[in-house]
N, CA, C and O atoms as CSV, one atom per row, in Angstrom:
chain,resi,resn,atom,element,x,y,z
A,1,MET,N,N,0.754,-0.936,0.155
A,1,MET,CA,C,-0.040,0.062,-0.212
A,1,MET,C,C,0.893,1.258,-0.153
A,1,MET,O,O,1.843,1.334,0.627
A,2,THR,N,N,0.598,2.053,-0.911
A,2,THR,CA,C,1.523,3.169,-1.017
A,2,THR,C,C,0.793,4.638,0.010
A,2,THR,O,O,-0.362,4.563,0.428
A,3,ALA,N,N,1.615,5.789,0.264
A,3,ALA,CA,C,0.967,6.646,1.098
A,3,ALA,C,C,0.079,7.136,0.664
A,3,ALA,O,O,-0.851,7.111,1.471
A,4,THR,N,N,-0.265,7.801,-0.615
A,4,THR,CA,C,-1.399,8.225,-1.210
A,4,THR,C,C,-2.571,7.372,-1.377
A,4,THR,O,O,-3.644,7.847,-1.746
A,5,SER,N,N,-2.373,5.826,-1.057
A,5,SER,CA,C,-3.670,5.187,-1.156
A,5,SER,C,C,-4.322,5.317,0.129
A,5,SER,O,O,-5.542,5.157,0.101
A,6,LYS,N,N,-3.665,5.629,1.516
A,6,LYS,CA,C,-3.907,5.462,2.562
A,6,LYS,C,C,-4.768,7.070,2.535
A,6,LYS,O,O,-5.617,7.014,3.424
A,7,ILE,N,N,-4.817,8.288,1.904
A,7,ILE,CA,C,-5.570,9.447,2.294
A,7,ILE,C,C,-6.962,9.598,2.255
A,7,ILE,O,O,-7.359,8.774,1.431
A,8,ARG,N,N,-7.858,10.187,2.690
A,8,ARG,CA,C,-8.991,9.989,2.637
A,8,ARG,C,C,-9.875,11.198,2.882
A,8,ARG,O,O,-9.652,11.982,3.805
A,9,ILE,N,N,-10.557,11.287,2.307
A,9,ILE,CA,C,-11.726,12.917,2.236
A,9,ILE,C,C,-12.141,12.810,3.354
A,9,ILE,O,O,-12.667,11.801,3.823
A,10,THR,N,N,-11.873,14.271,4.136
A,10,THR,CA,C,-12.682,14.475,5.253
A,10,THR,C,C,-13.627,15.374,5.480
A,10,THR,O,O,-14.373,15.399,6.459
A,11,ARG,N,N,-13.598,16.372,4.281
A,11,ARG,CA,C,-14.818,17.641,4.001
A,11,ARG,C,C,-14.988,17.625,2.709
A,11,ARG,O,O,-14.087,17.260,1.954
A,12,ILE,N,N,-16.357,18.082,2.220
A,12,ILE,CA,C,-16.454,18.715,0.912
A,12,ILE,C,C,-17.038,20.155,1.240
A,12,ILE,O,O,-17.413,20.485,2.365
A,13,ARG,N,N,-17.069,21.009,0.065
A,13,ARG,CA,C,-17.730,22.362,0.479
A,13,ARG,C,C,-18.309,22.381,-0.846
A,13,ARG,O,O,-17.599,21.667,-1.554
A,14,ALA,N,N,-19.086,22.773,-1.385
A,14,ALA,CA,C,-19.978,23.850,-2.716
A,14,ALA,C,C,-19.837,25.065,-3.175
A,14,ALA,O,O,-20.868,25.654,-2.853
A,15,HIS,N,N,-19.464,25.449,-3.483
A,15,HIS,CA,C,-19.177,27.164,-3.984
A,15,HIS,C,C,-19.682,27.390,-5.298
A,15,HIS,O,O,-19.176,27.038,-6.364
A,16,LYS,N,N,-20.857,28.091,-5.074
A,16,LYS,CA,C,-22.039,28.707,-6.013
A,16,LYS,C,C,-21.330,29.474,-6.664
A,16,LYS,O,O,-20.761,30.273,-5.920
A,17,LEU,N,N,-21.021,29.647,-8.060
A,17,LEU,CA,C,-20.426,30.943,-8.323
A,17,LEU,C,C,-21.430,31.503,-9.140
A,17,LEU,O,O,-22.013,30.658,-9.819
A,18,THR,N,N,-21.937,33.048,-9.334
A,18,THR,CA,C,-22.661,33.608,-10.581
A,18,THR,C,C,-21.956,34.880,-10.839
A,18,THR,O,O,-21.420,35.766,-10.174
A,19,GLY,N,N,-22.148,34.641,-11.910
A,19,GLY,CA,C,-21.937,36.227,-12.816
A,19,GLY,C,C,-22.787,36.667,-13.664
A,19,GLY,O,O,-23.575,35.939,-14.267
A,20,ARG,N,N,-22.716,37.794,-13.780
A,20,ARG,CA,C,-23.759,38.286,-14.615
A,20,ARG,C,C,-22.832,38.735,-16.277
A,20,ARG,O,O,-21.841,39.464,-16.282
A,21,LEU,N,N,-23.310,38.243,-17.275
A,21,LEU,CA,C,-22.791,38.921,-18.815
A,21,LEU,C,C,-23.071,40.070,-18.935
A,21,LEU,O,O,-24.204,40.477,-18.676
A,22,THR,N,N,-21.948,40.975,-19.420
A,22,THR,CA,C,-22.352,41.930,-19.688
A,22,THR,C,C,-22.415,42.155,-21.590
A,22,THR,O,O,-22.343,43.212,-22.216
A,23,HIS,N,N,-22.532,41.100,-21.983
A,23,HIS,CA,C,-22.906,40.852,-23.486
A,23,HIS,C,C,-23.218,39.329,-23.504
A,23,HIS,O,O,-22.370,38.610,-22.976
A,24,ARG,N,N,-24.411,38.690,-24.085
A,24,ARG,CA,C,-24.906,37.641,-24.399
A,24,ARG,C,C,-24.409,37.151,-25.525
A,24,ARG,O,O,-24.415,37.798,-26.572
A,25,PHE,N,N,-23.707,35.401,-25.364
A,25,PHE,CA,C,-22.941,35.034,-26.029
A,25,PHE,C,C,-23.645,33.602,-26.801
A,25,PHE,O,O,-24.736,33.217,-26.381
A,26,GLY,N,N,-23.207,33.120,-27.532
A,26,GLY,CA,C,-23.652,31.738,-27.939
A,26,GLY,C,C,-24.896,31.032,-27.138
A,26,GLY,O,O,-25.995,31.506,-27.425
A,27,TRP,N,N,-24.886,30.044,-26.244
A,27,TRP,CA,C,-26.216,29.651,-25.900
A,27,TRP,C,C,-26.846,30.326,-24.970
A,27,TRP,O,O,-27.898,30.019,-24.409
A,28,SER,N,N,-26.048,31.448,-24.781
A,28,SER,CA,C,-27.359,32.410,-23.884
A,28,SER,C,C,-27.709,33.684,-24.154
A,28,SER,O,O,-27.903,34.685,-23.463
A,29,LEU,N,N,-27.754,33.400,-25.471
A,29,LEU,CA,C,-28.282,34.723,-26.432
A,29,LEU,C,C,-29.688,34.671,-26.237
A,29,LEU,O,O,-30.372,35.676,-26.429
A,30,ASN,N,N,-30.246,33.453,-25.827
A,30,ASN,CA,C,-31.880,33.908,-25.566
A,30,ASN,C,C,-32.574,33.788,-24.637
A,30,ASN,O,O,-33.796,33.910,-24.711
A,31,TRP,N,N,-31.783,33.459,-23.301
A,31,TRP,CA,C,-32.340,32.860,-22.242
A,31,TRP,C,C,-31.502,33.404,-21.217
A,31,TRP,O,O,-31.681,32.565,-20.334
A,32,THR,N,N,-31.074,33.858,-20.961
A,32,THR,CA,C,-30.027,34.017,-19.700
A,32,THR,C,C,-28.860,35.201,-19.975
A,32,THR,O,O,-28.121,35.276,-20.957
A,33,ASP,N,N,-28.913,36.033,-18.901
A,33,ASP,CA,C,-27.731,37.098,-18.869
A,33,ASP,C,C,-26.471,36.802,-17.660
A,33,ASP,O,O,-25.632,37.578,-17.202
A,34,ARG,N,N,-26.713,35.458,-17.393
A,34,ARG,CA,C,-25.856,35.293,-15.856
A,34,ARG,C,C,-25.235,33.653,-16.756
A,34,ARG,O,O,-25.697,32.968,-17.668
A,35,ARG,N,N,-24.093,33.584,-15.965
A,35,ARG,CA,C,-23.384,32.134,-15.944
A,35,ARG,C,C,-23.358,31.810,-14.580
A,35,ARG,O,O,-23.157,32.643,-13.696
A,36,VAL,N,N,-23.595,30.398,-14.356
A,36,VAL,CA,C,-23.357,29.492,-12.965
A,36,VAL,C,C,-22.720,28.610,-12.841
A,36,VAL,O,O,-22.854,27.705,-13.664
A,37,ALA,N,N,-21.841,28.482,-11.874
A,37,ALA,CA,C,-20.829,27.540,-12.050
A,37,ALA,C,C,-20.734,26.859,-10.439
A,37,ALA,O,O,-20.721,27.559,-9.426
A,38,THR,N,N,-20.676,25.434,-10.440
A,38,THR,CA,C,-20.485,24.756,-8.920
A,38,THR,C,C,-19.021,24.595,-8.859
A,38,THR,O,O,-18.523,24.057,-9.847
A,39,LEU,N,N,-18.205,24.957,-7.880
A,39,LEU,CA,C,-17.227,24.538,-7.707
A,39,LEU,C,C,-17.196,23.495,-6.095
A,39,LEU,O,O,-17.729,23.969,-5.092
A,40,VAL,N,N,-16.516,22.081,-6.042
A,40,VAL,CA,C,-16.207,21.188,-4.881
A,40,VAL,C,C,-15.090,21.610,-4.674
A,40,VAL,O,O,-14.227,21.846,-5.520
A,41,GLU,N,N,-15.009,21.769,-3.239
A,41,GLU,CA,C,-13.638,21.558,-2.719
A,41,GLU,C,C,-13.715,20.366,-2.267
A,41,GLU,O,O,-14.755,19.730,-2.440
A,42,VAL,N,N,-12.902,19.952,-1.761
A,42,VAL,CA,C,-12.340,18.705,-1.502
A,42,VAL,C,C,-10.953,18.699,-0.411
A,42,VAL,O,O,-9.806,18.971,-0.765
A,43,GLN,N,N,-11.281,18.403,0.676
A,43,GLN,CA,C,-10.165,18.374,1.827
A,43,GLN,C,C,-9.997,17.129,1.969
A,43,GLN,O,O,-10.827,16.276,1.657
A,44,THR,N,N,-8.553,16.863,2.608
A,44,THR,CA,C,-8.207,15.523,2.711
A,44,THR,C,C,-7.363,15.627,3.968
A,44,THR,O,O,-6.792,16.636,4.381
A,45,ASP,N,N,-7.385,13.963,4.706
A,45,ASP,CA,C,-6.608,14.065,6.138
A,45,ASP,C,C,-4.850,14.553,5.879
A,45,ASP,O,O,-3.943,14.992,6.587
A,46,ALA,N,N,-4.996,14.258,4.755
A,46,ALA,CA,C,-3.139,14.781,4.603
A,46,ALA,C,C,-2.867,16.265,4.335
A,46,ALA,O,O,-1.825,16.804,3.963
A,47,GLY,N,N,-4.001,16.761,4.602
A,47,GLY,CA,C,-3.664,18.413,4.346
A,47,GLY,C,C,-3.804,18.982,3.053
A,47,GLY,O,O,-3.602,20.189,2.922
A,48,LEU,N,N,-4.202,18.102,1.834
A,48,LEU,CA,C,-4.368,18.638,0.460
A,48,LEU,C,C,-5.665,18.404,0.397
A,48,LEU,O,O,-6.367,17.446,0.723
A,49,THR,N,N,-5.912,19.654,-0.175
A,49,THR,CA,C,-7.402,20.270,-1.062
A,49,THR,C,C,-7.189,20.224,-2.213
A,49,THR,O,O,-6.138,20.504,-2.790
A,50,GLY,N,N,-8.513,19.740,-2.803
A,50,GLY,CA,C,-8.428,19.281,-4.538
A,50,GLY,C,C,-9.935,20.188,-4.836
A,50,GLY,O,O,-10.841,19.997,-4.026
A,51,TRP,N,N,-10.116,20.896,-5.679
A,51,TRP,CA,C,-11.423,21.509,-6.299
A,51,TRP,C,C,-11.694,20.739,-8.050
A,51,TRP,O,O,-10.908,20.451,-8.953
A,52,GLY,N,N,-13.257,20.623,-7.894
A,52,GLY,CA,C,-13.757,20.144,-9.082
A,52,GLY,C,C,-14.802,20.507,-9.281
A,52,GLY,O,O,-15.484,20.900,-8.334
A,53,ASP,N,N,-15.302,20.504,-10.588
A,53,ASP,CA,C,-16.613,21.006,-11.262
A,53,ASP,C,C,-17.683,19.893,-10.617
A,53,ASP,O,O,-17.697,18.668,-10.741
A,54,GLY,N,N,-18.478,20.693,-9.960
A,54,GLY,CA,C,-19.748,19.751,-8.756
A,54,GLY,C,C,-20.896,20.387,-9.491
A,54,GLY,O,O,-21.519,21.063,-8.673
A,55,THR,N,N,-21.447,20.459,-10.698
A,55,THR,CA,C,-23.139,20.876,-11.122
A,55,THR,C,C,-23.570,19.773,-11.407
A,55,THR,O,O,-24.678,19.851,-11.937
A,56,PHE,N,N,-23.209,18.808,-11.300
A,56,PHE,CA,C,-23.791,17.751,-11.421
A,56,PHE,C,C,-24.464,17.435,-10.533
A,56,PHE,O,O,-25.682,17.544,-10.675
A,57,ALA,N,N,-23.879,16.890,-9.200
A,57,ALA,CA,C,-23.897,16.704,-8.256
A,57,ALA,C,C,-24.254,17.375,-6.733
A,57,ALA,O,O,-24.727,16.913,-5.694
A,58,GLU,N,N,-23.848,18.508,-7.097
A,58,GLU,CA,C,-24.056,19.632,-6.225
A,58,GLU,C,C,-24.876,19.311,-4.821
A,58,GLU,O,O,-24.411,19.145,-3.693
A,59,ASP,N,N,-26.555,19.274,-5.369
A,59,ASP,CA,C,-27.327,18.997,-4.167
A,59,ASP,C,C,-27.426,17.675,-3.400
A,59,ASP,O,O,-27.888,17.592,-2.262
A,60,LEU,N,N,-27.012,16.777,-4.029
A,60,LEU,CA,C,-26.673,15.267,-3.678
A,60,LEU,C,C,-25.759,15.373,-2.663
A,60,LEU,O,O,-26.123,15.115,-1.516
A,61,LEU,N,N,-24.432,15.771,-2.933
A,61,LEU,CA,C,-23.190,15.978,-2.103
A,61,LEU,C,C,-23.426,16.909,-0.777
A,61,LEU,O,O,-23.007,16.638,0.348
A,62,VAL,N,N,-24.220,18.114,-1.166
A,62,VAL,CA,C,-24.207,18.876,0.029
A,62,VAL,C,C,-25.048,17.940,1.119
A,62,VAL,O,O,-24.510,17.555,2.158
A,63,ARG,N,N,-26.549,17.586,0.743
A,63,ARG,CA,C,-27.441,17.030,1.311
A,63,ARG,C,C,-26.639,15.780,2.192
A,63,ARG,O,O,-26.820,15.615,3.399
A,64,ASN,N,N,-25.606,14.832,1.253
A,64,ASN,CA,C,-25.405,13.573,1.847
A,64,ASN,C,C,-23.731,13.621,1.357
A,64,ASN,O,O,-23.214,13.260,0.300
A,65,PRO,N,N,-23.125,14.234,2.611
A,65,PRO,CA,C,-21.577,14.217,2.611
A,65,PRO,C,C,-20.973,12.626,2.532
A,65,PRO,O,O,-20.037,12.111,1.920
A,66,GLU,N,N,-21.822,12.209,3.309
A,66,GLU,CA,C,-21.207,10.776,3.787
A,66,GLU,C,C,-21.252,9.890,2.539
A,66,GLU,O,O,-20.904,8.716,2.666
A,67,LEU,N,N,-21.713,10.418,1.148
A,67,LEU,CA,C,-21.427,9.421,0.045
A,67,LEU,C,C,-19.464,9.696,-0.262
A,67,LEU,O,O,-18.776,8.843,-0.823
A,68,VAL,N,N,-19.057,10.683,0.120
A,68,VAL,CA,C,-17.959,10.525,-0.173
A,68,VAL,C,C,-16.676,10.759,0.976
A,68,VAL,O,O,-15.481,10.637,0.704
A,69,ILE,N,N,-17.314,11.171,2.494
A,69,ILE,CA,C,-16.101,11.402,3.339
A,69,ILE,C,C,-15.700,9.830,3.535
A,69,ILE,O,O,-16.398,8.821,3.445
A,70,GLY,N,N,-14.547,9.971,3.784
A,70,GLY,CA,C,-13.964,8.548,3.923
A,70,GLY,C,C,-13.190,7.681,2.654
A,70,GLY,O,O,-12.246,6.891,2.621
A,71,ARG,N,N,-14.012,8.204,1.749
A,71,ARG,CA,C,-13.694,7.681,0.738
A,71,ARG,C,C,-12.012,8.302,0.009
A,71,ARG,O,O,-11.600,9.427,0.293
A,72,SER,N,N,-11.245,7.366,-0.902
A,72,SER,CA,C,-10.031,8.007,-1.161
A,72,SER,C,C,-10.193,9.058,-2.322
A,72,SER,O,O,-10.941,8.662,-3.217
A,73,PRO,N,N,-9.728,10.138,-2.477
A,73,PRO,CA,C,-9.740,11.313,-3.466
A,73,PRO,C,C,-9.117,10.585,-4.791
A,73,PRO,O,O,-9.384,11.065,-5.893
A,74,PHE,N,N,-8.432,9.629,-4.703
A,74,PHE,CA,C,-8.183,9.208,-6.005
A,74,PHE,C,C,-9.078,8.468,-6.587
A,74,PHE,O,O,-8.772,8.095,-7.719
A,75,ALA,N,N,-10.213,8.092,-6.129
A,75,ALA,CA,C,-11.459,7.194,-6.761
A,75,ALA,C,C,-12.090,8.028,-7.469
A,75,ALA,O,O,-13.154,7.532,-7.839
A,76,ALA,N,N,-11.900,9.347,-7.934
A,76,ALA,CA,C,-13.131,10.209,-8.879
A,76,ALA,C,C,-13.881,9.358,-9.582
A,76,ALA,O,O,-15.070,9.640,-9.434
A,77,ALA,N,N,-13.715,8.470,-10.260
A,77,ALA,CA,C,-14.325,7.576,-11.265
A,77,ALA,C,C,-15.270,6.868,-10.517
A,77,ALA,O,O,-16.447,6.912,-10.876
A,78,ALA,N,N,-14.973,6.287,-9.633
A,78,ALA,CA,C,-16.296,5.511,-8.593
A,78,ALA,C,C,-16.928,6.427,-8.121
A,78,ALA,O,O,-18.150,6.327,-8.016
A,79,ILE,N,N,-16.243,7.577,-7.709
A,79,ILE,CA,C,-17.157,8.311,-6.802
A,79,ILE,C,C,-18.334,8.894,-7.948
A,79,ILE,O,O,-19.495,8.650,-7.618
A,80,TYR,N,N,-18.195,9.458,-8.944
A,80,TYR,CA,C,-18.434,9.970,-10.063
A,80,TYR,C,C,-19.944,9.199,-10.176
A,80,TYR,O,O,-21.114,9.563,-10.055
A,81,GLU,N,N,-19.234,7.910,-10.481
A,81,GLU,CA,C,-20.468,6.397,-10.778
A,81,GLU,C,C,-21.678,6.540,-9.121
A,81,GLU,O,O,-22.597,5.737,-8.956
């Protein structure tokens, strides 16, 4: 077992970002004047922090952090599934 395989997720936080568009473009031409993104902050017991796109499962993660707490941060594909 390597040192990195022992690292575990200890905390997650979702950060919702919203910005107004000064000029509409592309897909936003007809229906929005804002861009919205969600970043998920993942903290580990090794003191490492990672960031990822969380738009897909933001609500699920916020309501059920136990789905990822205690898991390896290197199991991103398994956690996504």
